[in-house]
Residue frames as qw, qx, qy, qz and C-alpha x, y, z in Angstrom:
[[0.423, 0.042, -0.196, 0.884, 128.66, 132.10, 122.97],
 [0.091, -0.816, -0.481, 0.307, 127.06, 134.91, 124.86],
 [0.299, 0.900, 0.108, 0.297, 127.30, 138.55, 123.90],
 [0.530, -0.803, 0.180, 0.204, 130.15, 138.88, 126.38],
 [0.553, 0.729, -0.372, 0.156, 133.69, 139.63, 125.25],
 [0.691, -0.644, 0.322, -0.059, 135.20, 137.79, 128.24],
 [0.914, 0.053, 0.213, 0.341, 137.42, 135.50, 126.13],
 [0.487, 0.692, 0.005, 0.533, 138.91, 138.53, 124.42],
 [0.324, -0.869, 0.205, -0.314, 139.37, 140.34, 127.75],
 [0.875, -0.384, 0.267, 0.124, 141.25, 137.27, 129.00],
 [0.782, 0.391, 0.124, 0.470, 143.48, 137.47, 125.93],
 [0.113, 0.865, -0.104, 0.477, 144.25, 141.12, 126.70],
 [0.605, -0.730, 0.268, -0.168, 145.10, 140.29, 130.29],
 [0.932, -0.079, 0.225, 0.273, 147.33, 137.42, 129.18],
 [0.593, 0.604, 0.034, 0.531, 149.19, 139.70, 126.75],
 [0.162, -0.880, 0.181, -0.409, 149.63, 142.35, 129.46],
 [0.800, -0.532, 0.277, 0.005, 151.00, 139.75, 131.90],
 [0.871, 0.216, 0.156, 0.412, 153.42, 138.49, 129.23],
 [0.307, 0.799, -0.058, 0.513, 154.58, 142.06, 128.64],
 [0.456, -0.809, 0.256, -0.267, 155.18, 142.63, 132.37],
 [0.921, -0.261, 0.251, 0.141, 157.02, 139.30, 132.66],
 [0.749, 0.455, 0.078, 0.475, 159.28, 140.07, 129.70],
 [0.072, 0.858, -0.152, 0.485, 160.13, 143.54, 131.01],
 [0.649, -0.683, 0.286, -0.177, 160.87, 142.17, 134.49],
 [0.970, 0.019, 0.110, 0.214, 163.04, 139.37, 133.07],
 [0.506, 0.727, -0.173, 0.431, 165.62, 141.84, 131.77],
 [0.167, -0.751, 0.417, -0.484, 166.59, 142.76, 135.34],
 [0.925, -0.333, 0.084, -0.160, 166.64, 139.19, 136.68],
 [0.337, -0.596, 0.715, 0.140, 169.75, 137.26, 137.65],
 [0.337, 0.301, -0.811, -0.371, 170.80, 134.37, 135.40],
 [0.004, -0.112, -0.970, 0.215, 169.19, 131.81, 137.73],
 [0.340, 0.462, 0.487, -0.659, 165.95, 133.80, 137.98],
 [0.436, 0.491, -0.351, -0.668, 165.86, 134.32, 134.21],
 [0.219, 0.159, -0.942, -0.200, 166.42, 130.60, 133.59],
 [0.135, 0.296, 0.859, -0.396, 163.55, 129.79, 135.98],
 [0.392, 0.531, 0.160, -0.734, 161.34, 132.34, 134.20],
 [0.376, 0.390, -0.650, -0.533, 162.20, 130.84, 130.81],
 [0.106, -0.012, -0.994, 0.024, 161.46, 127.32, 132.08],
 [0.246, 0.414, 0.664, -0.573, 158.16, 128.46, 133.58],
 [0.424, 0.511, -0.146, -0.733, 157.16, 130.20, 130.34],
 [0.313, 0.239, -0.843, -0.365, 157.90, 127.02, 128.41],
 [0.038, 0.193, 0.940, -0.280, 155.84, 124.97, 130.89],
 [0.338, 0.502, 0.388, -0.695, 152.93, 127.39, 130.55],
 [0.409, 0.453, -0.456, -0.648, 153.18, 127.33, 126.74],
 [0.182, 0.076, -0.972, -0.128, 153.15, 123.52, 126.83],
 [0.163, 0.350, 0.793, -0.471, 150.08, 123.54, 129.08],
 [0.401, 0.533, 0.063, -0.742, 148.29, 126.03, 126.80],
 [0.346, 0.334, -0.723, -0.497, 149.11, 123.88, 123.76],
 [0.052, -0.110, -0.986, 0.110, 147.70, 120.82, 125.54],
 [0.270, 0.477, 0.547, -0.633, 144.53, 122.75, 126.42],
 [0.396, 0.504, -0.273, -0.718, 144.20, 123.97, 122.85],
 [0.234, 0.177, -0.910, -0.294, 144.63, 120.45, 121.53],
 [0.065, 0.285, 0.904, -0.312, 141.99, 119.11, 123.89],
 [0.323, 0.545, 0.285, -0.719, 139.59, 121.95, 123.02],
 [0.350, 0.413, -0.549, -0.637, 140.11, 121.38, 119.28],
 [0.142, -0.014, -0.986, -0.092, 139.36, 117.69, 119.75],
 [0.175, 0.408, 0.713, -0.543, 136.19, 118.51, 121.75],
 [0.373, 0.603, 0.112, -0.697, 134.82, 120.91, 119.16],
 [0.024, 0.262, -0.788, -0.556, 135.79, 118.83, 116.13],
 [0.077, 0.347, 0.932, 0.064, 132.56, 116.88, 116.41],
 [0.127, 0.696, 0.465, -0.532, 130.48, 120.04, 116.81],
 [0.432, 0.875, 0.018, -0.216, 131.74, 121.94, 113.81],
 [0.824, 0.341, 0.016, 0.452, 134.49, 121.71, 111.25],
 [0.415, -0.811, 0.032, 0.411, 137.34, 123.58, 112.90],
 [0.575, 0.787, -0.061, 0.215, 139.14, 125.80, 110.41],
 [0.202, -0.860, 0.441, -0.157, 141.79, 126.23, 113.08],
 [0.948, -0.183, 0.251, 0.067, 142.91, 122.58, 113.00],
 [0.777, 0.465, 0.005, 0.425, 145.42, 123.13, 110.19],
 [0.054, 0.840, -0.251, 0.478, 146.73, 126.32, 111.78],
 [0.687, -0.613, 0.324, -0.214, 147.07, 124.49, 115.11],
 [0.961, 0.029, 0.173, 0.214, 148.89, 121.53, 113.51],
 [0.565, 0.652, -0.096, 0.496, 151.24, 123.87, 111.65],
 [0.232, -0.824, 0.290, -0.428, 151.87, 125.81, 114.88],
 [0.872, -0.412, 0.261, -0.055, 152.55, 122.59, 116.80],
 [0.885, 0.268, 0.074, 0.372, 155.06, 121.49, 114.16],
 [0.271, 0.793, -0.173, 0.518, 156.74, 124.90, 114.24],
 [0.517, -0.738, 0.302, -0.312, 157.00, 124.81, 118.04],
 [0.955, -0.177, 0.205, 0.119, 158.49, 121.31, 117.94],
 [0.725, 0.492, -0.019, 0.481, 161.11, 122.41, 115.37],
 [0.008, 0.834, -0.216, 0.508, 161.98, 125.59, 117.27],
 [0.685, -0.630, 0.293, -0.218, 162.29, 123.79, 120.60],
 [0.958, 0.034, 0.119, 0.257, 164.40, 121.04, 119.10],
 [0.520, 0.640, -0.107, 0.555, 166.73, 123.70, 117.67],
 [0.283, -0.812, 0.242, -0.449, 166.83, 125.58, 120.98],
 [0.873, -0.427, 0.230, -0.049, 167.60, 122.41, 122.93],
 [0.889, 0.240, 0.059, 0.386, 170.32, 121.41, 120.47],
 [0.348, 0.732, -0.118, 0.573, 171.91, 124.86, 120.47],
 [0.540, -0.802, 0.126, -0.223, 172.06, 125.08, 124.25],
 [0.924, -0.220, 0.120, 0.289, 174.92, 122.62, 124.14],
 [0.604, 0.565, -0.002, 0.562, 177.08, 125.02, 122.08],
 [0.520, -0.714, -0.158, 0.442, 179.60, 127.10, 124.02],
 [0.508, 0.138, 0.252, 0.812, 181.47, 128.95, 121.27],
 [0.005, -0.518, -0.229, 0.824, 181.00, 132.73, 121.45],
 [0.206, 0.194, -0.480, -0.831, 180.22, 133.13, 117.74],
 [0.271, -0.284, -0.888, -0.239, 177.74, 130.27, 117.94],
 [0.144, -0.530, -0.646, 0.530, 176.17, 131.85, 121.04],
 [0.095, 0.401, -0.056, -0.909, 175.86, 135.19, 119.19],
 [0.273, 0.006, -0.717, -0.641, 174.27, 133.47, 116.21],
 [0.247, -0.389, -0.883, 0.086, 171.92, 131.58, 118.52],
 [0.040, -0.507, -0.427, 0.748, 170.91, 134.83, 120.24],
 [0.204, 0.278, -0.324, -0.881, 170.20, 136.50, 116.89],
 [0.302, -0.147, -0.857, -0.390, 168.18, 133.49, 115.77],
 [0.194, -0.461, -0.789, 0.356, 166.21, 133.45, 119.04],
 [0.058, 0.452, 0.172, -0.873, 165.50, 137.19, 118.75],
 [0.280, 0.133, -0.557, -0.770, 164.30, 136.80, 115.15],
 [0.293, -0.279, -0.907, -0.119, 162.11, 133.88, 116.21],
 [0.091, -0.481, -0.602, 0.631, 160.65, 135.99, 119.01],
 [0.188, 0.335, -0.145, -0.912, 159.83, 138.79, 116.54],
 [0.342, -0.032, -0.767, -0.542, 158.09, 136.24, 114.28],
 [0.242, -0.366, -0.873, 0.212, 156.16, 134.76, 117.22],
 [0.038, 0.464, 0.359, -0.809, 154.95, 138.22, 118.26],
 [0.281, 0.217, -0.415, -0.838, 153.88, 139.00, 114.68],
 [0.333, -0.184, -0.890, -0.253, 151.97, 135.70, 114.58],
 [0.157, -0.439, -0.734, 0.494, 150.34, 136.50, 117.93],
 [0.145, 0.362, 0.053, -0.919, 149.29, 139.95, 116.70],
 [0.381, 0.046, -0.638, -0.668, 147.64, 138.37, 113.67],
 [0.318, -0.284, -0.902, 0.067, 145.99, 135.80, 115.94],
 [0.010, -0.409, -0.504, 0.760, 144.63, 138.61, 118.13],
 [0.306, 0.239, -0.263, -0.883, 143.13, 140.27, 115.06],
 [0.432, -0.077, -0.813, -0.383, 141.54, 136.98, 114.06],
 [0.225, -0.330, -0.823, 0.405, 140.29, 136.40, 117.61],
 [0.145, 0.335, 0.226, -0.903, 138.72, 139.85, 117.66],
 [0.426, 0.124, -0.505, -0.740, 136.98, 139.17, 114.38],
 [0.396, -0.151, -0.901, -0.088, 135.80, 135.73, 115.55],
 [0.094, -0.359, -0.690, 0.622, 134.39, 137.11, 118.83],
 [0.260, 0.327, 0.024, -0.908, 132.62, 139.99, 117.08],
 [0.435, 0.067, -0.689, -0.576, 131.25, 137.65, 114.41],
 [0.300, -0.242, -0.908, 0.162, 129.98, 135.28, 117.12],
 [0.070, 0.375, 0.470, -0.796, 128.28, 138.16, 118.94],
 [0.367, 0.263, -0.293, -0.843, 126.67, 139.24, 115.66],
 [0.411, -0.032, -0.853, -0.321, 125.55, 135.69, 114.83],
 [0.164, -0.317, -0.830, 0.429, 124.05, 135.24, 118.32],
 [0.195, 0.358, 0.219, -0.886, 122.21, 138.55, 118.03],
 [0.438, 0.165, -0.526, -0.710, 120.76, 137.55, 114.65],
 [0.354, -0.137, -0.924, -0.038, 119.77, 134.09, 115.99],
 [0.037, -0.353, -0.675, 0.646, 118.03, 135.66, 119.00],
 [0.307, 0.329, -0.038, -0.892, 116.19, 138.17, 116.81],
 [0.433, 0.070, -0.737, -0.514, 115.07, 135.43, 114.44],
 [0.274, -0.238, -0.908, 0.208, 113.84, 133.28, 117.31],
 [0.068, 0.372, 0.473, -0.796, 111.97, 136.23, 118.84],
 [0.351, 0.258, -0.285, -0.854, 110.28, 137.05, 115.55],
 [0.372, -0.031, -0.862, -0.343, 108.82, 133.55, 115.20]]
């Protein structure tokens, strides 16, 4: 890793785009909102696939402490999506209200998880910059 914070900058930009998308979704028609939801799910699936591939690539290079977190996250996503898909079939108003409350609570939990992940990412990037600086200084001193 170079001394650049580009991965973290990309994370910031992704969070800002998500924020804009969420705010814009409130004013969308039902059809537009459904398309936005479907697109967000597709993007999340693609990101999960990329993360899985990256974890597999780096597993041989170093023991990835993130493997367990990633597996737990994958299992959580599978459970949540199975519940969402199953609940979409319900048409009762009280069930719909309960589903909405559950989805909102899940969204709050996902945001809290993401905030913690951002803190961890910040620490990891800063630690990598520090480690690279120490390695370069050691190499220069020899």
